[in-house]
N, C-alpha and C positions, 0 to 999 in steps of 0.2 A: 348869322344864320347857319352856324356850324352844327346845330342840333339836328340829327337825322329826322326827328319827328316833325320839326318845322319844315324841312325840305319836303317830306312826304305830304304834309298838309298843303303846301303850296302846289305840288304836283296834282294832288287830288282835287283841289279847288279849280285848277285850270282845266283839268279834264272834265270835271262836272259842269263847268260853265259852257264849254264847247259842246258837250253832250246835250245840255238843255237847249242850246241854240239850235242844234240840229233837229231836236224833237219839235221845237217851235216851228221850224221851217216846214216840217211834214204836216203839222196840225193846222197851219194857216188856212188851207182850203176848207177844211171841216168847220173851223171856227167862222169863216165867212158865211157859210150856209146857215149855221146855227144862230149867229148874232146879227146877221145882216138881212137885207131884203134883196132877193135875186130878181133882177129886171132883165127879161129876155132881150138880147141884142144890145144891152147896155153894159151889164156886169152886176156887181154886188154893191149895194149902197149900205154903208154902216157909219156909225158915229165916229167923228174925228177925235182922236185921242183916246178912243175906247180900247177894249180888249184886243180886237183884231189889228188895229193900227199899232198897238204896242208890240204885239207878236211879230208883225211884219218888220217893224223897225229893228227889233232884236234879232230876228232871223237873218236880216240883210247886213247886219253889222259885221265888220271884218273879224275873223277869229282871233287875230293877234290881240287887239285890245280887250276882247271878251275874256281871253285866257289870262291876260295880265291882271285884270280886275278880279277875276275868280281866284287866282292864286294869291293875290294880295289880301283879299277878304279872308281866305282860309288861314293865312299866316297871322293876321290880326286876331281872328277867332282863337287860334291855337295859343298865341301869346296871352290873350285875355284869360283863357281857360287855365293856363299854367299859373298866371298871377292869382286868379281867384281861388285855385285849389292849393296854392303854395308849392306847386311842382315845378 
């Protein structure tokens, strides 16, 4: 991984994944109102495994593993692009 482009791709992927996680955390309340049924005194009822549940899980995940997966995905994408274009 001595190629500066690969290192930059890893850093970009890690930052993008953590940024997406932060955005998901801020959007969970809005998604709950939009996708769920608000029951006064109870909370919001929504489908298990649906959009809101997935956003909550992603938002609550530790940033370390999210950044590692994001960085690794970006490196694989960069290496695949280099292989595909012959670069």
